[in-house]
N, C-alpha and C positions, 0 to 999 in steps of 0.2 A: 453111017450113023455116027453122030457126034457122041463121044463118050470120054468120061474121065473115070479112072479106076485108081483108088487109093490102096496102099498096102503099107505094112510096117508097124501097125499098131500092136499092142500087147500089154502084158502086165510087167510093171517095173517098180522097183523099190524107190522110195524118196531119195533124191540125189542122183539117181541114175539117168541114163540117156536112151533115146530112141530116135530113129530117123524114119520119117514118113516119106513115101513116094506117091506121086500122082502122075499116072501115065495118060497122055492125051492122044486120041485118035479120031479119025473121021472128019477132021476139019484142020485147016492151017491155023493153029493156035499161036504161031510164032509172034504175031503182032498183038496178041490179046494180053490183057492183065490177068494174072493168075493169083488167086488168093486162097488162104486157108482160114477156115472158120471152125468153131467148135460149139458143141451144145451139150451141157450137162443135164442130168435128169431134173426136171422142174424149173429149168432156167431157159432164158432166151438164147437164141443163137448169138455167138460172140465173135467178133473179128479177132484174128490172131496175127496174120501177116499177109502182105501182098507184094508182088513184084511186077513191074511194068516197063515197057520199052518204048522209046520214041527215037527211031534211027539208032544211033549207037549209045544214046543216053539211057541209063537204067535208074529207075526209081524204086526204092524199097521202103515199106512202112511196116512198123510193128505196133501191136497194142502195148501199152505201158506195162501191163502185167507180165509180158514175156520178153521185153527188151533186155538185152544182155544175156539171155539164156537160150533163146531160139534164133535160128538162122534160116532164112529162106534163100533158095538158090535154084538155078535152072541149068539143065545140061546144054551143051553147045548146039544140039539139034533143036532145042526148044520144044521137045515133045514130052519132057518129064520135069516136074517141079518137085523139089525136096523141101522138107522141113526138118532140120536138125534140132532136136530138143534136148538140152542139157540141164542139169540141176533140177530135175523134175520135182514137182511138189504135188501133194494129194489134191490140191485145188486145180491142178491141170487135168484131172480125170474128166473125160468127156468123149463124145464121138467127134472125130475130126473129119471135116469134109473139105475137099478142094473145089474150087469154082473158077470159071473163066468168063470173061466179058470184056467189052470195050468200055473201060471205066476211067474216068478222069482222075488225075493225080490227087486232086483235093478231096475225092470221095472214095478212095480205095477201100475204106472201112465199111461201105454201105452194101449189105448183102443183096438188096433188091436190084442192084445194078448189074449183077452177074447173071448170065442167062443159061449157063450150063453148070450142072453140079454132079459130083460123084456121089456114090452111095454112102461113103463114110467108113472110117475104121476106128475101132474102139481103143482108147488109151486109158489104162487104169494104173494109177500110181498109189501103191499101198504096200505096207510092210506086212 
């Protein structure tokens, strides 16, 4: 069974850091695009970051709101994707979900192109 499981969420003060993990199983995700999305209460799902491979070439994309603060990476086995979040702000508070799909480089931000989703992990940034 294809499965993505997120972990690493929690409560952190503004300016703090968290690292989210997304463990993939049940399918060979190594050639898939892996993305992080978030959804805050009352808001639409929002693209955060994505990482994709074609041969040895890697493409990474970030939302403008997190660029310079968040870093997406993948372990060498390509079964786990990470989202390192630094200098967190209250507006980063949301449920963060990872997703997988065969997604083109120009549309990495489009959630409807990802076909497998995790359950999500809550990130709360508050003093």
